[in-house]
N, C-alpha and C positions, 0 to 999 in steps of 0.2 A: 181829510187825507188827500194828498195829491198823488200823482202816479209815481213820482220819485220815492215818496214815503212808502207807498205800496211795495215797491221793489225792495226797499231796505228791509221792510218787515218780513218778507218771505225769503230773503237771502238771494236776491237777484242783482244784476248789474244793469242799472238803468242807463248809464252813459253808453255802455256797449250796445245795447239794443237801439238806443236813439241814434247812435252813429250808423247802425246798419239800416234802420228803417227811415231815418231822416226826419220824420215828423212825429210829434207827440200824438197827434190824432191817429196816425197809422198804428203806433204802438198800442194805444188804447183800444183800437178796433180788434187787434189780434189777441191782446190780453183778455178782453171780454169774450172773444170767441173760444178761448181755451176752456171755458166752462161747459161748452157744448161737446167737447171731445169725449168720445166713449172709450178711449184706449185703456184707461184705468179700470173701468168696469170689465172690459174684455180680459184684462190681465187677471183680475180676481177670479173671473169665471174659468179661465183657462187653467189657472193653478188648481182650482177646486176640482177640475176634471182631469188633472194630471196630463193636460195637453201642452207639453212644454214647447213645442214648435209654435203654437199659437201664443203662448205666454211670451216667448222671445219676440215675436212679431209685435205684440202689444207694447212691451216695455221698450223695444227699440223705437217705436213710434213716439212714445213719451219722451225718450231721450232726444230724438230729433227736434220735436217741438220745443223742448226746453233749451236746446242749443240755439235754435233760431230766435227765441224770445229772451235769451239770457236769464233764464230761471236757474241760476247757478246751483243752488243747493239741491233742487229736484233733479237737475241734470246729473249731478254727481251720484246721487243714490240710484237713479235709473241706469246710469252708465255701469255701475258695479254689478247690478243685476243682469244687464245685457251681457257683460263680459262672462259672468258665471254660466249663463245659459249657453252662450256660444262655445264655452269650453266643455260643455256636456256635464255640468255639475249643478243639476236642478236643486239639490239640497242647499248648496251655498247660495244659489240665487234666491230661493224661497226664504232663507234666513235674513235676506235683506229687505223683505217685504215690510216689516214693521217700520223701518226707517223711511222707505219709499212712501208708505202710506202717510206717515206723519208729515213728510215734506209736501206731499201732494195736497193733503187737506189744509196745510198752512197756506199754500198758494190759493186754493179754492176759496177758503174763508176770508183771506185778505182781499182777494179780488171782489168778492161779494160785498165786503165792507166798503171798499173803494167805490163800487157802483152806487151803493146806498148813499154815500157821502156826496156823490156827484148829483144825485137826484134832489138833494135838499136845497 
């Protein structure tokens, strides 16, 4: 699997991110660093604690990272949750969590698969 195939698999826009970051090596570096980001775990914890300000902060961070890396599908689901939290509707925001979780783990698992294919 190459990086373009990785992006296709999880619903991203490889050409857009390559245009922004200029070099495939730079894209690869930041895509791999995404696995170290703790925002999703913080989001889950904040929702569990009903700390919706922290949940907004976490999902907004995810949204920003996804926008910068052109993770289109995950950007869209995080954007919907961010909007709901900003509008003071935590129930609607939380209702988006299954989709966001699905999109998030699709990115994570695909990136892990990509890294493994690079190691061979």
